[in-house]
C-alpha positions, 0 to 999 in steps of 0.5 A: 500500500502506498501509504506504508511506503512514505514517511511523514516528512515526505507526505507533507513535502509531496503534498505541498509540491503543487504550491511550488509549481504555482509559485514558479509559474507565477514568478517566472513570467515576470522575468520572461516578459523582459525577453518575450517582447523581443521575440513576440511584440506585446502592448501593455494590454497583451502583456497583461493578457499573457500574465493574466491568462494563467489566472483565467485558467485558474478560475476554471481549474479551482472551480472544478477541482474542489468538487472533483476532489470531494468525489474522486479523492485528493490524490487523483486530482493532484495527479491530474494537476501535475499532468496539466502542469507538464502540458502547459509548460511544454506549450509555453516553451514552444510558443511561436506567437502571442496566441500560443503564449496565452493558450499555454498560460491558460493550460498552466492556469487550470493546474494552478487553480487545481493546486490552490483548491486541493493542496491546502485541503490535503495538508489541513486534513493530513495534519494533527490539530496542534501542528495544523498551522505549521504543516498547512503553511508548507503550501505557502512556503513552497509557493515562495520557494517556487517564486524564488526558484523562478527568479534564480532561473530567470537570472541564470538565463537572462544573459542569453535571453532564454525565456523559453528555458525559463518557462519550460523548466517547470516540467521538472518539478511537475514530473516529480509531483506526478511520480510522487503522488503515486506514493502519497496516502489519501486524506483520512477524512475522505477515506472515512467517508468514502472507503472505511474506518480501517483505511482512515486509521492506517493513514492517521498512524503516519501523522498522529500519535496513537492516543490522538486517533480515536477522539478524532475518528469519533469527531469525524463520525459525529460530523458525518452523521449530521452532514448532508450531501455536498450540494446540500451543505453548500446551499445551506443557510448556515454555510452561506455566511462562512463561504462569503467570509472565506471568499472575501478573505481570499479576494483581499489576499490577492488585491492587497498588492502582492501579485503586482510585486511578484508579477511586475517587480522586474519591470518596475525595477527596470523602469526605475533605471536598473538594467534587465539583469540587475532588475531580475537580481533585485527580485532574487533578493525579494524572493529570498526574503520571502522564503526566509520570513515564511519559514519563520512564520511557520515556526510561530503560526501555531503559537499566536492567534491567526487574527493578531498576525493578520492585523499586524501584517496589515499595519506593516503592509499599509505603512510600507506602501504609503512610505513608498508612494511618498518617496516616489512622489518626492524623490522620483524613480529616475535615480539609482537612489530612488530605485533602491529605495523602491527595492527596500520598500517592496522588501518591507511589504514582502516581509509583512505579507510573508509573515502573515497574510501569505501563509495564514490564508492557506491555513484558515481556508480549509479550517473554515469549511465543513468536512462534507464540502471542504474541497468544493468550498475551498475550490470556490474560495480559490476561484475568487482568489484567482479572480482577484489575482486576475484583476491585479495582473490585468489592470496593474500595467494599465493603471500604472500607465494611467495614474503612475506607480506611486498612485497605484500603490496608494490604492493598494494601501487603502485596500489594506485598511479595508482588509484589516477592518474585515479581519477584525469584524468578520473572520473567526479565530481557528487556532488550537481547535480541531476541524470538527470543533470549528465546524460545530462552532460555525454551525451553532453561530450561523444558526 
């Protein structure tokens, strides 16, 4: 049996590998765009289209993958996601024109949407309650590592303007995921509902202490007995409010400004007076900070309330955006000093995001939703997340041309304030409680 072959560490590494692919494909386009334009003519609109077409695909992928995972199981859908990643990377690497670039990014987007919907659910359901925050945060850590790897690949191939190598190398981790998923165990919660208690117990022995298994099995069975079908749970009045909160949470994480930095940092640095290679090197520094801070966040995420961390992140991100806008207006972007001031402010923004909103969203989304509809509900929230990411990717170049970068970052600061108010008023605290305890509490509150 596959579940007997893998260790606990390997389970969570392979489970989170979809996040690395998401991060790689999100970050690699930022450097590739600098050289794609030399081979394939792009306007501001078509540049935004190439970036955002991945997110159009992600909307479809996240919408369907959650439902499929509730029916087919988490492992099978992850395997499908890996295959789609491979196809998309090969199409991009061979793209002769803008239309094929868009098609390749759409295919990649289907896989990205699937990974954003399935990976957090799988990690959350595999993890013991007291470690759920840190283990679920592995998804965000892998996203940041994927972004950093993409920046390093961009820098390595910048001298030869090898953008096809940049986008095509996503095949390597995709193959690792496709092969590795064969040896991954299925989620115990899915097994209990669709297979047997014995199957669920055998998987739980890999990740939990023996004394933790019986109480958790009992809680899962109690929830199963009162749960209706997936569609009935999704349409129930008690879940509606929670689903809206989860979707708003996902939307805020994207429109707060992080993707403007990830997608367009090299372009911003290049316009600020840095050369193309130096601009990409600046993003490598930002990517490194992103990974280091995320590792630190994983170490403390189960020790501090989720909401306190989110509010702290909001304050830091808003402050860095306001400072950056003011400096752009006063110093400008034409000098080397102004360019490196922007690098410093963007790095400060990344620090606060990576410490709070980056990992906590992926921890809390599966925590908010009931077992019977967790995959589908997380998929819906991931769909909204992809819409937010699409809006930023498509309109950031246009707004920057129309308003100026300083003004656009000020808009993101206002959104950050709105996100903080949302967290304070509407988001429940989930730290230190089992998934079943959270579900019971949400049923009670919303009824």
